[in-house]
MIDREN-515651 format. One record per residue: residue in one letter; x, y, z of N, C-alpha, C in turn. Coordinates in pm, whole numbers, plus 50000, padded with zeros to 5 digits. Layout:
N
AXYZXYZXYZ
...
END
This chain:
424
M112238441169980110898443769962110278435769843
N109108428469869108368420169769108138429469652
Q108448423069553108168430469410106548427869377
A105748437769339104388436469300104488430769152
Q103468423669123103398418368987102288424568923
V102388427468785101238430668713100498420768677
I099128420468704098258411768683097348413668552
E097408404868456096748409068319095168407668354
F094338415868296092868414968307092548403668207
P091838393168240091538383968130090438387768047
L090168384167916089128386967840087968377867884
N086968384467871085688378567899085248370367768
R084178361667785083898352967658083588359067537
R082858371667568082468379267443083578385567384
E084518390967454085758395967401086638384767334
E086528372567381087278361267310086658359267183
R085358360867174084618356867049084668367166946
S084748380067003084578391266902085888400566937
P087058398466922088188406866978088088419166897
R087368421166781087398434866711086518444666793
K085608439766863084688448466965085428454267088
R086718448367131087328453667247087708468067243
D087738474467335088218489267333089608489067288
R089818495667172091148497667121092218503467205
L091628512467291092498519867384093228510167490
N092568500767519093118492067611093508478067587
A093418476467443093778463767370095238459367387
R095458447667433096688440967486097558449967573
K096818456267653097428465067774097218459467896
S097948461768007097638456968140096858468768196
G095668466368272094838476768330094128484268223
R093248492468249092438498968153092098512368211
V091728520368103091398534568120089888534068093
Y088998540768168087528538968135087168553068197
S085698555068142084978567468170083818565968274
R083778576168357082538575168460082228590168474
D080938593768441080498607068453081288618368397
G081728614168267082408623568186083828626368242
K084468616468325085718617668366086538605168363
L087828606868344088518591868309089078586968446
W089068574468449089448565968565090558556968519
V091428550468600092238540468565092168528068677
D092268517768596091718504868684092898494768652
F093558491368761094668481468764094868474868897
Y095688464068902096018456069024097378461269080
Y097578461869207098858465469275098968459469415
R099968451069416100168442469528098978435269580
G098268427169482097388419069489095968424569526
E096048438669509094558446169524094208453169423
R093028452669389092508460369273092338477669302
V092788484469202092858498169222091948505269119
R091068513469167090508523069078090698537869110
E091158545869042091398559169089091298570368985
R090538579568997090308591768904091278597168877
T091508602968739092578609568687092518625168702
G091208627168692090978644768713090738649768571
L090888640868480090888645068331089478644368286
A089038651768206087778650368135087688640568035
D086898634867992086808623367885086698629867743
T088018631767694088198636367552089128625267483
Q089208626667371090338615167291091728619667349
D091968631667322093448634867381093628630867517
N092898633267605092918629467748092798614167767
R092088606367686092258591867686093578587067657
D094218592367534095728587667510096548591267634
L096468603667683097158608467792097248599367910
A095938596367965095878586968080096268573168030
R096178568167912096708555567883098138554567893
R098898565567856100228568467843100658567267995
Q100138574168084100378574268213100058561068306
L098868554068266098738539868312099938532068267
D100298533168147101398523268096102708526268181
L102948538268224104108541768295104008534468438
I102648535568485102458530768629102698516168610
V102208508868502102278493868484103908490068490
A104778499268422106178496768405106808498468542
E106518508768617107148510068738106698499768842
I105418494268832105178483268908106018473068884
A106158468868767107128457168720108508458468753
T108848469968757110348474268803110518475868943
G109428476769020109408477669163109788494869211
T109558503569119109908516569160108538525269185
F107558518369178106208526269183105758530069313
E105548543269334105178549069483103748553269459
F102818545669521101418551569514101178563769544
A101598567669668101398581069697101668591569609
R102848589369541103548599469460102628601469329
R102128590669274101378590369166099888593269191
F099338591069318097928594569366097848602669514
P098548612569501098618620969625097348623169698
H096118622969635095018627669700094158614069730
S094498601769694093748589669710093478587569868
A092438581669886092048577770031092808565970071
R093378559169983094088546770006095628548570003
G096188560370010097388565469988098258558970116
D097708561470241098508556670348098618542270353
H097438535670332097518521170316098528513570229
F098578519870109099668513570013100998518470038
T101168530970109102588534370159102998525470250
R102208521570342102638510970444103028499170383
L102168492970276102388481170223103678480570154
E104028490870110105428494870033106628494270131
G106348496770265107328496570356107868511870363
R107018520470321107608535070320106928541170450
A107588552370506106878559670585105718568970557
V104638571870595103548576270561103968592270533
K103768597970423104068611870395102898617670370
R102638628570452101138634770424101558650470448
K100788657870370101008672470372100508679370512
P101008689470547100378696870656098838699170627
S098608700970506097118704470486096138694170506
N096758682570496095998668670502096128663270659
V096668670970737096578664370878095958676070977
V095208671571068094508681571156095258679871283
V095148689671353095988690371492095488679571601
G094228677371604093488670271688093748655671677
E093948651971556094238635371505095698633971581
Q096578643371558097938641171609098258642871749
A097188652371803097248652271948096948638972023
Q095828632471974095368620572034096548611372009
E096958609471913098098600171867099388602071953
W099728615171974100768618572058100788615372185
L099548615072246099228612272399099308597572409
R098688590272309098868575472306100068570972306
E100958575572236102388570472215103378575772334
K103288587172378103928594272482103478589172607
G102048587672631101548587772779102118579072831
P102298565472790102788553872879104338556772945
K104948565772877106258570172935106188581373013
M105188588773038105168598873136104808593873281
S104818601873368104428600073494103098602073499
A102318595473606100918595373600100328611973616
S101098618773699100468633673702100798639673569
A101928637673504102258643573372101268640373278
K100958626373281100038622573176098528629273204
R098138631173321096878635573364096808650373328
D098088658873366098028670773330097858673073169
S098838667073111098738667672948097308664072891
S096688653872946095378652172907094298662072929
S094458667273038093648679973103093908690273005
T095028692372960095298703972862094788703372747
L094818692472682094368686272560092978690972571
Q092298682972653090668682672655090098700072690
C090798707372765090258721472799090748730472707
H091848728872633092528741372573092888736272441
I093508726272403094268723772279093078719672173
L092448709372214091518705972130090288713772089
P089688721172185088868732572162089238740972062
R090448746972074090928757572011091668753871863
W092438742371882093058739471761092638724271700
G091898717571768091708702971748091318702071585
R090568708571528090128707771380090808713871276
L091918721571327092598729171230093818720571159
P093778721871045094988715870962096288721871014
F097418714071020098688721771034099048732970951
S098578732670843098908742370745098408757270779
E097308756070885096678767070913097118771871064
L097998762371113098468766371240099698774671221
T099478787071198100648797771148100998804771277
G102138811871279102508820571389101628830671415
E100838837271307099778847671326098488842371395
Q098168830371344096908823271426097458820671565
L098448815671580098788811471697098978823271807
Q099618831471762099658845371845098238850471878
K097188848871792095898854771825095238846371953
E095518833171933095048824872071095658827372175
V097078830872165097678832172307097388845172364
D097068855972273096598868072319095128865072374
D094248858972318092928852972380093048847072516
L094028839072521094338831572663094478842872761
G095168851972741095498863372830094258869072878
K093038868772812091968875672852091118866072940
E091408854272940090608843773022090908846073190
R089908839873248090088840473411090398826573454
N091118825473570091098812973639089918811073744
R089808800273823088768799273908088708809474021
Y089598816774037089638825874150089278840974088
G088968841073954088568854573876089698860773847
E090928855973862092178862973804092358860873658
P092998868373587093528865273446094668854973448
L094638845873353095578835273346097118842073354
S097918835073430099168840273449099978835973302
G101168843673296102088841073189102618826673206
K102828821973320103288807773342102228797373307
R100948800573336099898791473304099808792473149
I099838802473081099718802272941100678793872884
R101828797672916103248788772862102908773472903
N102538771873009102258754973040101198749872951
I100268758172912099218752172807099878749972694
L100788757772638101318756172516102338745372510
I102948740172626103898729572618103608716472547
P102278710772565101818701572492101668703472347
L101338715672329101008719272175102158718272100
R103168725772167104598725272104105238710072081
A104898701772165105338688972170104608681072035
I103378684572036102588679071920102968683071781
V103378697571782103918702671666105408696571608
K106068692771708107378687871708107158672271653
Y106178666371725105908650071687105528649371532
A104608658271488104038658871349105028661171244
R106058672371288107108677371195108018662471182
K108318656871274109248646671272108678633571213
K107248631971243106648619271185106438619771029
Y106058631970967105958632870845107058637570757
G108198643270821109338647770766109218660870686
W108258670470759107978682970702109198691670711
S109498699270600110638706670609110098721570658
E110978731070695110698743770730109878751870621
A110078748670490109468752670381107998747870368
E107948734970404106618728170398105608733370519
F106188734770620105478737370737106388746070844
P106248759170834107168768870921106718765971067
D107698766171154107518764571301106698776371345
P105408773871396104578784971434104928790971556
F105788784871644106448791271773107598799371738
R107938800871643109318806971610109348822771654
D108328828671599108338843771606106888849971700
I106418840171779105398846471859105928851871996
D105058861172049105638866872172104758861172278
L105488853072351104668845972484104828855672587
P103758855572671103598863772791104808861472887
K105238872172962106188870273044105868863973184
I106558856973241106308851273365106618860773493
R105708867173542105858876073660105818868973768
R106788872173860106728866573983105848873074095
R105018865974135104048870574231104898876574365
R104438886674417104978892174540104408885074663
V105218878374736104558872874855103938882474948
L102888877775008102038885975103101698879275226
P102918876575309102738869375430101828875475534
F101218870275622100568875075720101468878775850
S100848891475913101488894276028101008884776148
Y101528884176259100808875476363099568880676412
D099408894576402098198899876444096978898276321
E097388897276204096458893876108096148878976092
W097238872076129096948857276134095858854676250
A096048859076376095118858676493093898861676440
A093678873876375092278878076339091718869976244
L092308864976146091778852876048091388842676123
T092368836976210092058825376284090568824976343
K090298835276398089118836176471087818835276391
C088108838576253086808838076158086788823776103
L087718814576124087788802476053086858794176157
P086128783476070085348773876137086268766976241
R085588759876344086298753376420087118740376367
W086328735076284086678721876214087988723776141
Y088138735076066089298738275988090528746076051
R090338750176169091378758076223092798749576241
P092698735876266093948727476256094538726776145
Y093658727376034094218726475902095198736675879
F094638748975894095358760775851096528764675953
A096278761076080097448763276188098438754576149
F098298741876108099328732576055100038738775930
A099268743575836099898749475717100768760575756
V100588768975849101408780875875102738774775962
Q102568762476037103508757376118104508751076035
T104158743775920105008736475827105298741975697
G104508750875656104818754975515104538745775405
L103798736675427103508726375324102738733075197
R102978726475100102108730274980100668725575014
P099568731574939098338726174978098108711574939
S098618709774818098628696874740099348685274835
E100248689474934100958680274998100178677775125
Q099618688575173098998687975312097578681075286
V096958680675179095768672875175095818659675135
A097018655775112097478641375090098088634475199
L098438642675314098948637175428098178627175492
K098788614975527098328602575593098968599975733
W098238594975822098618591675948099918580975939
T099898573875835101118564275824102178571975800
A102088583175764103518589575726103848599175837
I103438596475955103948604676089104278592976185
D105438595776234105998587376331106238595976466
E107048589876549107298597176698108098608876666
E108998609676572109828621776558109578631176419
F109048623676315109098628776189107778630676111
I107438638676028106378637475920107058636475795
H106958626175728107538622775580106608626875471
I107078635675403106268640375279106448633375175
E105628625375118105868616475014105038616174903
L103868623774930102658623474838102008636874814
S101288638674713100638650174687099218646074622
R098228653874643096938652174574096458663774506
V096158662674384095698673074282094648667174232
R093428677674220092138672574168091718658974211
N091898657674348091438645874414092158633874376
Q093428634574297093938623074252095408623274311
E095778613174390097028611274457098228611174348
K099448618174371100388619174284101848614274374
P102148603474334103338596674406104748606174366
D104768611974268105728620374245105398635074283
L106368640874359106118652974391106838663674291
K106408677174333106968687874248108398687374188
T109368685074297110898685874268111418674474342
A112688669974333113308661774391113368664074542
G113478676774576113828681974708112568681174784
S111268679574697109938678174777109628666274873
V110558656174833110458643874917111468646075044
R110678648275153111498651575278110908646775421
S111558648775512111078645575653111108656775735
L110208661475801109958672975888109988667976039
E110928673676106111008669876254109768676976337
I109078667576420107848673276471108128682076581
R107948695376590107988702476698106828704376790
P106988707176896106058706077000104578713376941
S104588723176880103348729676847102748719676727
M103398716376651103038706476547102428693976621
R103038688176712102558677876788101178680776838
K101168690876911099598697976956098738696176849
I098958702676731098008702776631097508688276590
L098428678976579098138665776518097388660576635
D097708661876756096928653076872095398659476852
E095128673576851093898676576823093068672476706
Q094088671176603093158667476466092968652576497
R093608643476548093418628976572092118629576650
E091968635976772090928635576861089588640976771
L089778651876704088628657576641088058648776526
T088908638876461088488631976359088428617776374
K088648612176500088918598876524087648589576488
R086378595776505085168585776486085228581176337
F085848589276228085718585576104086858576576069
E087728572876143088878563576125089418565075966
S089828575175938090298579075820091628577675807
E092288573875699093778573075684094418585075668
Y093578596275624093928610075588093948618475716
V094938626075741095048636175864093998645675865
F093738651475752092628662575732091548658475648
V090338657675692089128654675644088168664875654
N087268664375568085988674075580085008668375698
T083888674275709082958671675810082328659375795
E082358652675675081758641575652082658629475641
G084118631575685085028622275689085768618275555
R085408626775435086088625975334087298632475321
P088408626175256089708636475235089528648975188
V090048658875255089608672975244090258676775097
R089548684875027090128689074891090528702574873
Q091488706474795091918721374808090868729474776
E089808724974675088868736074647087868738374757
E087768728374848086798727774968087638737875068
V088868736975102089318746075182089578760475155
G089598760375013089718773274938088328781874958
E087168774174963086018780974988085958785575121
V086338777475238086378779775355087248792475383
W088428791675312089478804375316088708817175294
Q087968816975161087388829175109086468834975204
R085578824775264084488831375369085078837575490
A086218831875533086958834875652087598849075631
I088388850575507088938862875462087968875075479
A086858870975394085638881575375085148885975521
K085118876875614084518878275762085478886775827
S086868884375816087968891975885088018906175844
G087828909175730087998922675692089248925675615
L090048914475619091518915975575091458916475403
A092388921175358092588922375211092818906875154
Y092068902775062092248889575021093578883874965
R093968873975018095208868274990094918851974976
R095708846274890095498830274842095908823774978
P095178810974964095628802475083097058799275069
Y097608798174941099288797174951100008804975039
E099258816275076100128825675170100578819875304
T099838808475345100368803475462101818797975445
R102058793475331103418787175306104408799975319
H104088809575273104858823175260104988828775419
T103788827075474103848831675627104808824275705
F104898810675679105938802375766107218805075708
A107468808375596109038810275557109528823575599
S108638833675580109028847075610109028850975763
R108238842375845108268846576006109408838376047
A109668826276000110768816776044112048825776006
L112318831075893113618837575853113548850875952
A112498858375976112538869676046112868867476187
A112618854676238112908849476367114318845476381
G114968845976278116538840876267116878827076233
E115708818876176116158806676140117138807576025
S117728795275996118678793575897118018792375742
P118518800875658117638797975532117738782175482
G118938776175504119158763175471117948753875541
W117668756875668116688749075736115338751975670
V115018764175642113778769375582113598762875444
A114738763675375114608755875230114388742575242
S114848735275321114818720675328113398717675380
T112708727475454111298723075533110308726375416
L110558736775338109828739075236109698729275092
G111048723075110111118712574992111778718274873
H112618728174877113508733774788114878727074793
V115548724974661116698717174673117998726474711
D117728738274704118938747074764118188761974826
T119098769474872118598781374926118298792674831
A118618791574703118498801874595117028807674597
M116048799274599114638805174597114448812074749
V114918806974837114608813774970115048826374978
Y116458827674923117128842774918116318851774834
R115958844774689115258853574606113818859474650
T113238850674706111858853974743111528858974884
Y112518854374973112058860875113113408868975176
G114318872475074115448878975122115298890975221
R114248897775205114148907575288113818906175434
Y113418893375450112968888075599114048882675668
I115298883275602116558875975679117488883975743
P117138887875877117998897675970119398893675997
N119358880776020120938873876054120688859276034
L121648851876040121728837876025122228832176162
T121338827076241121638823176381121288807976394
R120048805176428119588792576448119318782976317
R119108769976350118838761376217117838749476257
D117248752476342116308740576384114758744976412
G114488754676397112978758876399112748763676535
S113488764076655113028765976771112948782676780
A113738789876715113318804076715112038807776664
F111628800176552110278804876499109208800876601
E109548787276656108608781576771108238790476859
R109348796276920109248804277044108688817676999
E109018824276888108218836276838106668834076824
Y106488823176757104988821676717104208819776852
D104648810976959103988808077060103788821377152
E104818829877163104608842077236103758851677152
A103828852277037102798862276956101258856976977
M101208844176952099778839776957099298838177109
G100178835777204099858834277328099138850277387
R099918859777333099498873177355098228878177293
Q097868870477176096758873077103095478866677182
Q095728854477228094808846777300094338851377436
S095568857277504095178863377645094498876477625
G094518885877516094008896777498092788895377455
END
């Protein structure tokens, strides 16, 4: 580390001619102590830069002597290379600047660092290492939840008590469907905040005594597993009649494949060949995501006859738009989840059925396939699960026996049930 040099203040011409008039306090000394607005300041050079800093002492003779002794000590430390600017002037606006010049890590107190500042820095540093979807989700959570709630808060005020209050308030908020935020959603909102806290603690070397972990003692909401509400064939037939003609293929395909809505709205014709549908993309908030939810989500679904029929109808229905996407709206643009959600809500209301989420099409496929005797392994792979654990846990009551494994049992039962409805 380069040693800083003490630079003597030259005498001006007047002082050279009249040395007796020079301030005795600073005579033959490096740097100077001076008064401004009744307060004492020190003035010296450090690392080639002039430094003027307040001492906080009132301008009295005793304080002048004290400030001079302190400045002499500073000068001695500079000369020996042991001076640490931030230690001597912890409240200086130039503290970080000189700390970096000294080659030291910037040390700041929790009271001097705000959450929003570190949140933005965390995202800039960690963002390039995230997947596109993870970065987008983190950025959205920052803008919608973390910055509005905690952005202006110093870390010293981010206590467990304060955090618990905000968590409780989140539990009172509603999602776009008018439902309270789920425990899982609240926990997901807190994931970036927890990472930001960890980032700041590591960066500034805060001990537990300096900044207690605010997450340590808070009570997070429990993750309650939703009960699946699959449609019976009679219910599904009633709902289908209430759907607009344009969107019937979309929902029929959802029940036939069990695709996640984000996967289905991203489906392109290039992902479909003579035998298989290749699930490789999803789309959330109208943004494509090349990385799917889990490793097992990248999969190929064998095209069964009823699936082929729906695809042929859809191609004929939308051919004038020449879109690369399988499912488009009436204007030819890729259909969005919010859009089909509105269609769904109107159809549910018209049908007189109790409201269920569009995601229940996925549960309807799984439960009806299992009830028809399909293998849990085939259902799990079709849904994009890495194993059968979730299938047994979620749909166990629909498994009467384990017989087939190719979808033909579901295909036969579906065709028979829907055929009866149409003929009736």
